[in-house]
C-alpha positions as CSV (number, residue, x, y, z in Angstrom):
1,M,-10.4,39.8,-1.2
2,Y,-7.2,38.5,-2.8
3,R,-9.2,36.6,-5.4
4,T,-12.8,36.5,-6.7
5,R,-12.3,33.3,-8.7
6,T,-9.8,30.4,-8.8
7,C,-7.3,29.6,-11.5
8,G,-9.2,26.5,-12.6
9,D,-12.8,27.5,-12.9
10,L,-13.1,30.2,-15.6
11,R,-14.9,29.1,-18.9
12,L,-16.2,30.6,-22.1
13,A,-19.5,31.4,-20.3
14,D,-17.5,33.8,-18.1
15,E,-16.4,35.9,-21.1
16,G,-16.5,39.6,-20.3
17,L,-16.4,39.2,-16.5
18,V,-13.9,41.3,-14.5
19,V,-12.2,38.9,-12.0
20,T,-9.3,38.8,-9.7
21,L,-7.0,35.8,-9.6
22,A,-4.2,34.9,-7.2
23,G,-1.6,32.2,-7.4
24,W,1.9,31.2,-8.4
25,V,3.7,31.9,-11.7
26,Q,4.0,28.6,-13.6
27,R,5.8,30.1,-16.6
28,T,6.1,33.2,-18.7
29,R,6.4,33.6,-22.5
30,K,7.2,36.7,-24.7
31,M,5.9,36.8,-28.3
32,G,6.4,40.1,-30.1
33,G,4.9,42.9,-28.0
34,M,2.9,40.4,-25.9
35,T,3.7,38.7,-22.7
36,F,1.9,35.5,-21.5
37,V,2.0,34.4,-17.9
38,D,0.5,31.1,-16.7
39,I,-0.9,31.5,-13.1
40,R,-1.4,28.4,-11.1
41,D,-3.3,27.5,-7.9
42,R,-4.6,24.3,-6.4
43,Y,-7.5,24.3,-8.9
44,G,-5.8,24.8,-12.2
45,I,-4.0,27.2,-14.5
46,T,-5.2,30.3,-16.3
47,Q,-3.3,32.3,-19.0
48,L,-2.7,36.0,-18.3
49,V,-2.2,38.4,-21.2
50,F,-0.2,41.6,-21.2
51,N,0.1,43.9,-24.2
52,Q,3.0,46.2,-24.7
53,E,1.0,48.6,-26.9
54,V,-1.9,48.8,-24.5
55,D,0.1,49.3,-21.2
56,A,3.9,49.3,-21.6
57,A,4.5,49.7,-17.8
58,L,2.2,46.8,-16.9
59,C,3.9,44.6,-19.6
60,E,7.3,45.5,-18.2
61,Q,6.2,44.5,-14.8
62,A,5.0,41.2,-16.1
63,N,8.4,40.7,-17.9
64,K,10.1,40.8,-14.5
65,L,8.1,37.9,-13.0
66,G,10.0,34.8,-12.1
67,R,8.9,31.2,-11.7
68,E,6.9,30.6,-8.5
69,F,6.4,34.3,-7.7
70,V,3.1,34.8,-5.8
71,I,1.0,37.3,-7.7
72,Q,-2.5,38.8,-7.9
73,A,-4.0,39.8,-11.3
74,M,-7.2,41.7,-12.1
75,G,-8.6,41.7,-15.6
76,T,-11.3,40.8,-18.0
77,V,-12.0,37.2,-19.3
78,R,-11.7,36.9,-23.0
79,E,-12.0,34.0,-25.5
80,R,-8.6,32.7,-26.6
81,S,-7.8,32.8,-30.3
82,S,-5.3,30.0,-29.9
83,K,-7.1,27.5,-27.6
84,N,-5.4,24.9,-25.4
85,A,-7.4,21.7,-25.3
86,R,-5.0,20.2,-22.6
87,I,-6.3,22.3,-19.8
88,P,-10.0,23.0,-18.7
89,T,-9.4,26.8,-18.9
90,G,-7.9,26.5,-22.3
91,D,-10.7,28.3,-24.1
92,I,-10.2,31.6,-22.2
93,E,-7.5,34.0,-21.1
94,L,-7.4,37.0,-18.7
95,I,-6.6,40.4,-20.2
96,V,-4.8,41.9,-17.2
97,S,-5.4,45.5,-16.1
98,E,-3.6,45.4,-12.7
99,L,-0.8,43.2,-11.4
100,N,0.5,42.9,-7.8
101,V,3.5,40.9,-6.7
102,L,2.5,39.4,-3.3
103,N,5.8,37.6,-2.8
104,A,8.9,37.2,-4.9
105,A,10.5,33.7,-5.0
106,L,13.9,32.1,-5.4
107,T,14.3,29.9,-8.5
108,P,13.0,26.5,-7.3
109,P,15.6,23.6,-7.2
110,F,13.5,21.6,-9.7
111,T,10.8,22.3,-12.3
112,I,7.3,22.2,-10.9
113,E,5.7,20.4,-13.8
114,E,3.9,17.1,-14.3
115,E,7.2,15.6,-15.4
116,T,9.9,17.1,-13.2
117,D,13.7,17.0,-13.4
118,G,13.9,16.6,-9.6
119,G,15.1,13.2,-8.2
120,D,13.4,11.6,-5.2
121,D,15.8,12.9,-2.5
122,L,15.6,16.5,-3.9
123,R,11.8,16.4,-4.1
124,M,11.5,15.0,-0.6
125,K,13.9,17.8,0.8
126,Y,11.6,20.4,-0.8
127,R,8.4,18.5,-0.4
128,Y,6.4,21.7,0.0
129,L,7.4,22.5,-3.5
130,D,6.8,19.0,-4.8
131,L,3.2,19.2,-3.4
132,R,2.6,22.1,-5.8
133,R,2.8,19.7,-8.7
134,A,-0.6,18.6,-10.0
135,A,0.4,15.0,-10.2
136,V,1.3,14.9,-6.5
137,R,-1.6,17.1,-5.4
138,K,-4.1,14.7,-7.2
139,N,-2.9,11.9,-5.0
140,L,-3.8,13.8,-1.8
141,E,-7.1,15.0,-3.3
142,L,-7.9,11.3,-4.0
143,R,-6.9,10.4,-0.4
144,H,-9.3,13.1,0.9
145,R,-12.1,11.8,-1.2
146,M,-11.5,8.2,-0.1
147,A,-11.4,9.1,3.6
148,F,-14.6,11.2,3.2
149,E,-16.4,8.2,1.5
150,V,-15.1,5.8,4.2
151,R,-16.6,8.0,6.9
152,R,-19.9,8.4,5.0
153,Y,-20.2,4.7,4.4
154,L,-19.4,3.7,8.0
155,D,-21.7,6.5,9.4
156,E,-24.6,5.1,7.4
157,Q,-23.8,1.6,8.8
158,G,-24.1,2.9,12.4
159,F,-20.4,3.2,13.2
160,L,-19.1,5.8,15.7
161,E,-15.8,7.4,15.2
162,V,-13.9,7.3,18.5
163,E,-10.3,8.6,19.0
164,T,-7.9,6.5,21.0
165,P,-4.7,7.5,22.8
166,V,-1.4,8.0,20.9
167,L,0.7,7.5,24.1
168,V,0.2,3.8,25.2
169,N,2.1,0.9,26.7
170,S,4.7,-1.1,24.9
171,T,3.7,-4.5,23.5
172,P,7.0,-6.2,22.3
173,E,5.1,-9.2,20.7
174,G,4.6,-7.4,17.4
175,A,7.0,-5.2,15.4
176,R,9.4,-2.9,17.3
177,D,7.7,0.0,19.1
178,F,8.6,3.6,18.9
179,V,9.1,4.7,22.5
180,V,8.6,8.1,24.2
181,P,10.3,8.9,27.6
182,S,8.0,10.2,30.3
183,R,9.5,13.3,32.1
184,M,6.9,13.0,34.9
185,N,7.6,9.3,35.4
186,P,11.4,9.0,35.3
187,G,12.8,5.8,33.8
188,Q,9.4,4.9,32.3
189,F,8.3,5.1,28.7
190,Y,5.2,5.3,26.6
191,A,5.0,3.6,23.2
192,L,3.3,4.9,20.1
193,P,0.6,2.4,19.1
194,Q,1.3,-0.1,16.3
195,S,-2.5,-0.2,16.1
196,P,-5.4,0.5,18.5
197,Q,-6.0,-3.2,18.8
198,T,-6.6,-3.6,22.6
199,L,-8.3,-0.2,22.8
200,K,-10.9,-1.0,20.2
201,Q,-11.6,-4.3,22.0
202,L,-12.1,-2.3,25.2
203,L,-14.6,-0.1,23.3
204,M,-16.5,-3.3,22.5
205,V,-16.5,-4.2,26.2
206,S,-17.8,-0.7,26.8
207,G,-20.8,-1.3,24.6
208,F,-19.8,0.8,21.6
209,D,-20.8,-2.0,19.2
210,R,-19.6,-0.3,16.0
211,Y,-16.4,1.7,16.2
212,F,-14.1,3.1,13.5
213,Q,-11.2,5.5,13.4
214,I,-8.9,6.8,10.6
215,V,-5.8,6.6,12.8
216,K,-2.0,7.0,12.7
217,C,-0.1,3.8,13.6
218,F,3.7,3.5,14.2
219,R,6.1,0.6,13.6
220,D,9.8,0.7,13.9
221,E,10.6,-1.7,11.1
222,D,12.8,-1.8,8.0
223,L,11.1,0.1,5.1
224,R,10.2,-0.7,1.6
225,A,7.8,0.6,-1.1
226,D,4.6,-0.3,0.9
227,R,5.9,0.6,4.3
228,Q,6.4,3.8,6.3
229,P,7.3,4.1,10.0
230,E,4.0,6.0,10.5
231,F,1.0,5.0,8.4
232,T,-2.7,5.4,8.5
233,Q,-5.3,2.7,9.1
234,I,-9.1,2.6,8.7
235,D,-9.5,0.8,12.0
236,C,-12.9,-0.9,12.6
237,E,-14.5,-3.2,15.2
238,M,-18.0,-4.7,15.6
239,S,-19.7,-6.6,18.4
240,F,-22.1,-9.6,18.2
241,V,-20.6,-10.6,14.8
242,E,-19.2,-13.7,13.2
243,Q,-16.6,-13.8,10.4
244,E,-19.3,-13.7,7.7
245,D,-20.8,-10.4,9.1
246,V,-17.4,-8.7,9.1
247,L,-16.5,-9.8,5.5
248,N,-19.9,-8.7,4.2
249,M,-19.6,-5.3,5.9
250,F,-16.2,-4.4,4.7
251,E,-16.5,-6.0,1.3
252,G,-19.4,-3.6,1.0
253,M,-17.1,-0.7,1.9
254,A,-14.6,-1.7,-0.7
255,K,-17.3,-2.0,-3.3
256,H,-18.6,1.5,-2.3
257,L,-15.1,3.0,-2.7
258,F,-14.6,1.3,-6.1
259,K,-18.0,2.6,-7.4
260,V,-17.8,6.1,-6.1
261,I,-14.1,6.8,-6.6
262,R,-13.2,4.7,-9.7
263,G,-16.6,4.2,-11.3
264,I,-16.1,0.4,-11.1
265,E,-19.0,-1.7,-10.0
266,F,-18.5,-5.3,-8.6
267,K,-21.7,-7.1,-8.8
268,E,-20.4,-10.6,-7.8
269,P,-19.0,-11.4,-4.4
270,F,-15.3,-11.2,-4.0
271,T,-13.3,-14.4,-4.4
272,R,-12.5,-16.3,-1.2
273,M,-9.5,-18.5,-0.9
274,T,-8.0,-20.4,2.0
275,W,-4.4,-19.6,3.1
276,Q,-3.4,-23.2,2.3
277,D,-4.8,-22.9,-1.3
278,A,-3.1,-19.5,-1.8
279,M,0.3,-20.8,-0.7
280,R,-0.1,-24.0,-2.7
281,Q,-1.4,-22.4,-5.9
282,Y,0.4,-19.1,-5.8
283,G,3.2,-19.3,-3.2
284,S,1.8,-16.2,-1.5
285,D,-0.8,-15.2,1.1
286,K,-1.5,-12.2,-1.1
287,P,-1.8,-13.6,-4.7
288,D,-2.3,-11.3,-7.6
289,L,-5.3,-12.8,-9.5
290,R,-5.3,-10.4,-12.4
291,F,-3.7,-13.2,-14.4
292,G,-3.4,-17.0,-14.3
293,M,-0.2,-19.0,-14.1
294,K,-1.5,-21.1,-11.3
295,F,1.2,-23.4,-9.9
296,V,1.2,-27.0,-11.1
297,E,3.0,-29.6,-9.0
298,L,5.1,-32.0,-11.0
299,M,6.6,-34.4,-8.5
300,D,4.7,-37.4,-9.8
301,I,5.6,-36.7,-13.4
302,L,9.2,-35.5,-13.3
303,K,10.8,-37.3,-10.4
304,G,12.7,-40.6,-10.9
305,H,13.9,-40.1,-14.5
306,G,17.6,-39.7,-13.7
307,F,17.7,-35.9,-13.5
308,S,19.3,-35.6,-10.0
309,V,18.1,-32.0,-9.4
310,F,14.5,-33.2,-9.6
311,D,15.1,-36.7,-8.2
312,N,16.5,-35.2,-4.9
313,A,13.9,-32.4,-4.6
314,A,11.2,-32.2,-2.0
315,Y,9.1,-30.0,-4.4
316,I,8.9,-29.6,-8.1
317,G,6.5,-27.0,-9.5
318,G,6.0,-24.8,-12.5
319,I,4.0,-22.1,-14.3
320,C,2.8,-21.8,-17.8
321,A,3.3,-18.5,-19.6
322,E,0.9,-18.3,-22.5
323,G,2.4,-17.3,-25.8
324,A,5.9,-16.9,-24.4
325,A,7.6,-19.8,-26.3
326,S,9.1,-17.1,-28.5
327,Y,11.4,-16.1,-25.6
328,T,15.1,-16.2,-26.8
329,R,17.9,-18.1,-25.0
330,K,19.1,-14.7,-23.8
331,Q,15.7,-13.8,-22.3
332,L,15.6,-17.2,-20.6
333,D,19.2,-16.7,-19.2
334,V,18.0,-13.4,-17.8
335,L,15.1,-15.1,-16.1
336,T,17.5,-17.7,-14.7
337,E,19.7,-15.0,-13.2
338,F,16.5,-13.3,-11.8
339,V,15.5,-16.4,-9.8
340,K,19.2,-16.9,-8.6
341,R,19.3,-13.4,-7.1
342,P,20.1,-13.6,-3.3
343,Q,16.7,-12.2,-2.4
344,I,15.0,-15.0,-4.3
345,G,17.5,-17.8,-3.8
346,A,16.7,-20.4,-6.4
347,K,19.6,-22.5,-7.7
348,G,18.4,-22.6,-11.3
349,L,15.5,-22.7,-13.8
350,V,14.2,-25.4,-16.1
351,Y,12.1,-24.4,-19.1
352,A,10.1,-26.2,-21.8
353,R,8.6,-24.7,-25.0
354,V,5.5,-26.1,-26.7
355,E,6.3,-26.1,-30.4
356,A,3.9,-25.3,-33.2
357,D,3.5,-29.0,-33.9
358,G,2.7,-29.8,-30.2
359,N,6.1,-31.3,-29.3
360,V,7.7,-30.1,-26.1
361,K,11.4,-29.0,-26.3
362,S,13.0,-28.7,-22.9
363,S,16.3,-27.6,-21.4
364,V,16.5,-31.1,-19.8
365,D,15.4,-33.1,-22.9
366,K,18.1,-35.7,-22.5
367,F,16.5,-36.9,-19.2
368,Y,12.9,-37.1,-20.4
369,S,11.1,-38.9,-23.2
370,Q,8.6,-36.9,-25.3
371,E,5.9,-39.1,-23.7
372,V,6.8,-37.8,-20.2
373,L,7.1,-34.2,-21.5
374,Q,3.6,-34.5,-23.1
375,E,2.3,-35.7,-19.7
376,M,3.8,-32.6,-18.2
377,R,2.3,-30.4,-20.9
378,N,-1.1,-31.9,-20.3
379,A,-0.8,-31.2,-16.5
380,F,-0.5,-27.5,-17.5
381,G,-3.1,-27.6,-20.3
382,A,-0.3,-25.9,-22.3
383,K,-0.9,-25.0,-26.0
384,P,1.5,-24.5,-28.9
385,G,3.4,-21.3,-28.3
386,D,3.3,-21.6,-24.5
387,L,6.4,-21.5,-22.2
388,I,6.6,-23.7,-19.1
389,L,9.0,-22.6,-16.3
390,I,9.9,-25.0,-13.5
391,L,11.7,-24.6,-10.1
392,S,12.5,-27.3,-7.6
393,G,14.0,-27.3,-4.1
394,D,14.4,-29.2,-0.8
395,D,11.9,-27.0,1.0
396,A,8.4,-26.9,-0.5
397,M,7.3,-23.6,1.0
398,K,10.5,-21.8,0.2
399,T,10.4,-23.1,-3.4
400,R,6.8,-22.0,-3.8
401,K,7.8,-18.5,-2.7
402,Q,10.6,-18.4,-5.3
403,L,8.1,-19.6,-7.9
404,C,5.8,-16.8,-6.8
405,E,8.5,-14.2,-7.6
406,L,9.0,-15.8,-11.0
407,R,5.2,-15.7,-11.7
408,L,5.0,-12.0,-10.8
409,E,8.0,-11.2,-13.0
410,M,6.4,-13.0,-15.9
411,G,3.2,-11.1,-15.2
412,N,5.1,-7.9,-15.5
413,Q,7.0,-8.9,-18.6
414,L,3.9,-10.0,-20.4
415,G,1.9,-6.9,-19.5
416,L,-0.6,-8.8,-17.4
417,R,-0.6,-6.5,-14.3
418,D,-2.6,-3.6,-15.6
419,K,-3.0,-1.0,-12.9
420,D,-6.5,-0.1,-14.1
421,T,-7.7,-3.8,-13.6
422,F,-8.6,-4.9,-10.1
423,A,-8.9,-8.4,-8.8
424,C,-10.1,-8.5,-5.2
425,L,-10.2,-11.5,-2.9
426,W,-10.5,-12.6,0.8
427,V,-7.8,-14.9,2.1
428,I,-9.2,-16.9,5.0
429,D,-8.3,-19.7,7.4
430,F,-4.8,-18.5,8.2
431,P,-2.8,-20.6,10.7
432,L,-3.3,-19.3,14.2
433,F,0.4,-19.9,15.1
434,E,3.8,-19.9,13.3
435,W,6.7,-21.8,14.7
436,N,10.0,-20.1,15.2
437,E,12.9,-22.6,15.0
438,E,15.4,-20.2,16.6
439,D,13.3,-19.6,19.7
440,Q,11.7,-23.0,19.7
441,R,8.3,-21.6,20.4
442,F,5.0,-20.5,18.7
443,Y,4.3,-16.9,17.8
444,A,0.8,-15.6,16.9
445,M,0.6,-15.2,13.2
446,H,-1.7,-12.1,13.6
447,H,-1.8,-11.2,17.3
448,P,-2.5,-12.9,20.6
449,F,-6.2,-11.9,20.6
450,T,-7.1,-13.7,17.4
451,S,-9.8,-16.4,17.9
452,P,-9.1,-19.9,16.8
453,N,-11.6,-21.5,14.3
454,P,-14.2,-23.0,16.7
455,D,-13.8,-26.4,14.9
456,D,-10.1,-26.4,15.8
457,I,-10.2,-25.5,19.5
458,P,-9.6,-29.2,20.6
459,L,-6.3,-29.1,18.6
460,L,-4.9,-26.4,20.9
461,D,-4.0,-29.2,23.3
462,T,-2.8,-31.8,20.8
463,D,-1.5,-30.0,17.6
464,P,-1.4,-26.2,18.0
465,G,0.4,-25.8,14.6
466,A,-2.7,-27.2,12.8
467,V,-5.1,-24.7,14.4
468,R,-6.7,-22.3,11.9
469,A,-7.3,-18.7,12.9
470,N,-10.7,-17.1,12.6
471,A,-8.8,-14.4,10.5
472,Y,-9.0,-12.9,7.1
473,D,-7.1,-10.5,4.8
474,M,-8.4,-8.4,1.9
475,V,-6.1,-8.6,-1.1
476,I,-6.3,-6.5,-4.2
477,N,-3.9,-7.0,-7.1
478,G,-1.4,-8.8,-4.9
479,V,-1.4,-6.2,-2.2
480,E,-2.7,-6.8,1.3
481,V,-4.9,-3.8,1.8
482,G,-6.5,-4.9,5.1
483,G,-6.9,-7.7,7.5
484,G,-8.6,-8.7,10.7
485,S,-10.0,-11.4,12.8
486,I,-12.7,-12.5,15.2
487,R,-11.3,-11.8,18.6
488,I,-11.2,-14.0,21.7
489,H,-13.8,-12.8,24.1
490,D,-13.6,-15.6,26.7
491,S,-11.1,-15.1,29.5
492,Q,-10.2,-18.8,29.8
493,L,-9.5,-19.2,26.1
494,Q,-7.4,-16.0,26.2
495,D,-5.4,-17.5,29.1
496,K,-4.8,-20.7,27.2
497,M,-3.6,-18.6,24.2
498,F,-1.1,-16.7,26.3
499,K,0.3,-20.0,27.7
500,L,0.7,-21.5,24.2
501,L,2.6,-18.3,23.2
502,G,5.0,-18.7,26.2
503,F,3.6,-16.0,28.4
504,T,3.9,-16.5,32.1
505,E,0.8,-15.5,34.1
506,E,2.7,-12.6,35.5
507,R,3.9,-11.4,32.1
508,A,0.4,-11.7,30.6
509,Q,-1.0,-9.7,33.5
510,E,1.7,-7.1,33.3
511,Q,1.2,-6.5,29.6
512,F,-2.5,-7.2,29.0
513,G,-4.0,-7.3,32.5
514,F,-6.2,-4.3,31.7
515,L,-7.9,-6.2,28.8
516,M,-8.1,-9.6,30.6
517,N,-9.7,-7.9,33.6
518,A,-12.1,-6.0,31.4
519,F,-13.2,-9.4,29.9
520,K,-14.3,-10.5,33.4
521,Y,-17.1,-7.8,33.3
522,G,-18.8,-9.3,30.3
523,A,-17.2,-9.0,26.9
524,P,-19.4,-9.5,23.8
525,P,-18.3,-11.6,20.9
526,H,-16.5,-9.2,18.6
527,G,-14.3,-8.9,15.6
528,G,-13.0,-6.3,13.2
529,L,-10.6,-5.3,10.4
530,A,-8.2,-2.6,9.6
531,Y,-7.6,-1.3,6.0
532,G,-4.4,0.4,5.2
533,L,-5.6,3.8,3.9
534,D,-2.2,4.5,2.3
535,R,-2.2,1.3,0.4
536,F,-5.8,1.6,-0.7
537,V,-5.1,5.1,-2.1
538,S,-1.9,4.1,-3.8
539,L,-3.8,1.2,-5.6
540,F,-6.5,3.6,-6.7
541,A,-3.9,6.1,-7.9
542,G,-1.8,3.5,-9.7
543,L,1.3,4.2,-7.6
544,D,4.2,1.9,-7.0
545,S,4.8,3.3,-3.5
546,I,2.6,4.5,-0.7
547,R,5.1,7.4,-0.2
548,D,3.5,9.3,-3.1
549,C,0.1,9.5,-1.4
550,I,1.4,10.8,1.9
551,A,1.9,14.5,2.3
552,F,5.2,14.4,4.2
553,P,6.7,10.9,4.0
554,K,9.9,9.5,5.3
555,N,12.7,8.1,3.1
556,N,13.9,4.5,3.0
557,S,16.1,5.1,6.1
558,G,13.1,6.4,8.1
559,R,14.3,10.0,7.8
560,D,12.3,13.1,7.1
561,V,14.9,14.9,5.0
562,M,12.8,18.1,4.9
563,L,12.6,18.5,8.7
564,D,15.9,16.7,9.2
565,A,14.4,14.3,11.6
566,P,15.2,12.3,13.7
567,G,17.7,14.7,15.3
568,V,19.9,15.0,18.3
569,L,18.4,16.3,21.6
570,D,19.8,19.2,23.5
571,P,21.6,18.0,26.7
572,A,19.2,20.0,28.8
573,Q,16.3,18.1,27.3
574,L,18.1,14.8,28.0
575,D,18.6,15.8,31.6
576,E,15.0,16.7,32.0
577,L,14.0,13.2,30.7
578,N,16.6,11.4,32.8
579,L,18.2,10.0,29.7
580,I,21.9,9.3,29.0
581,V,22.7,8.7,25.4
582,G,25.8,6.6,24.6
583,S,27.1,4.5,21.8
584,K,27.1,0.7,21.8
585,K,30.4,-0.9,22.7
């Protein structure tokens, strides 16, 4: 055997044992006639000791070791005289009697340490080296544990894990598909699944009443911190359920993960909030509830006093930042520039401080009496030392979203978004449709199979925009970690949904005929949910990007810089696939 123990499991109780270790050289140090080598594997680090006086040839061999050499060392475990409390093996060392170099190594392009000198691009190019770093490896170990616990929980709840195809048909209604040409069917293409949505519904029709799958999904969309072109879902579906059954089941799963992985026990039910309330109070359908600063609408108080910006606004709203009245003019100017950034788009910012004596001093004092400012202060419940920040605009929803960005920025600046604090909630009662001005038509806010709220079905004929969906999202710390809905299981209702979305009967049959035909053979009421495994892991690990918990991620341009993919195909391959590649004119 190349090793009898790992580099992370020797302790004082093992003193005197003769063992063999194998791993990579982390670092070497020479002190007098002694050479110390740290050997590392996935499990930890152990210090190896070589003594010039005891075995000069062996010590000389150790002196020639470079960083990341793969070595094997045999020796005796001994208590260290100078202990290292920072590592679990810090009480012992290995007095080496035999050393074998299994593989020499080039000097790595960056230091393989907790804090590395490698930039993102360099570390992604040499990701196989980056994965040797304990900080990165811990993220993948956490991912493994979470996936294991998900399977354990769902198995105990009677779910079956069923794999679904990766080569499916294209469904242009959602994000862009990744497409795959078919050699055996010239001119035709598969698509990679954006999710197994229709397939899991077919499993419900098949009688598999509880399905799950930890599955790769693919979306060809612009990337950011919480997006990758390929990502992993915990995909689940249940038959003979209503919304309450699904929420209880998967709230239970989230609580199980928090308890087992993070040691956090939620005894109370998760908060529930309607989509309307989330947008009105926080300007977001995924509000971060770790801190307050709930929106206060000020139209009744601040409109009609001669300040034209407010007098002409369709919406005036603000937040109260506790204890932030000490902000300097410079800090307030920086906040103003923040909200005026193109990606936020506000035209300006009005602020008001509550002074120690209770008076309110505002950037628009000349337009408002102290009496009106006190009325505004009372609307916030603001105390001396608090800072009120106000935005206005001619589009209420747009201005709320701008105010949301300001709220999150203040949460960051005031240290209110602690990564070890978790606020979980369900957002429910989403709109079923969203109107697209450019196309002059409705689109499904989730997907075409989402069931309308039973109470709102009559509105499908009279006011589709007012119909609520039987849909729900799980939000943790302002991140949407999962979402789902009760599905339509009635063929006639599904037909009506397709018509409202602008599908002709032929197009609906062409794209979804297999599902609609299946429903004719007896579809049970069903619904489900998909959690984003990458997002869940990144939250538990305290990461800012899901990229850091994926073994081999893509960069922001969707490229794998390690594999240099995507790449150009050989002309012979293109011929075989009946493809001609040209540039757009």
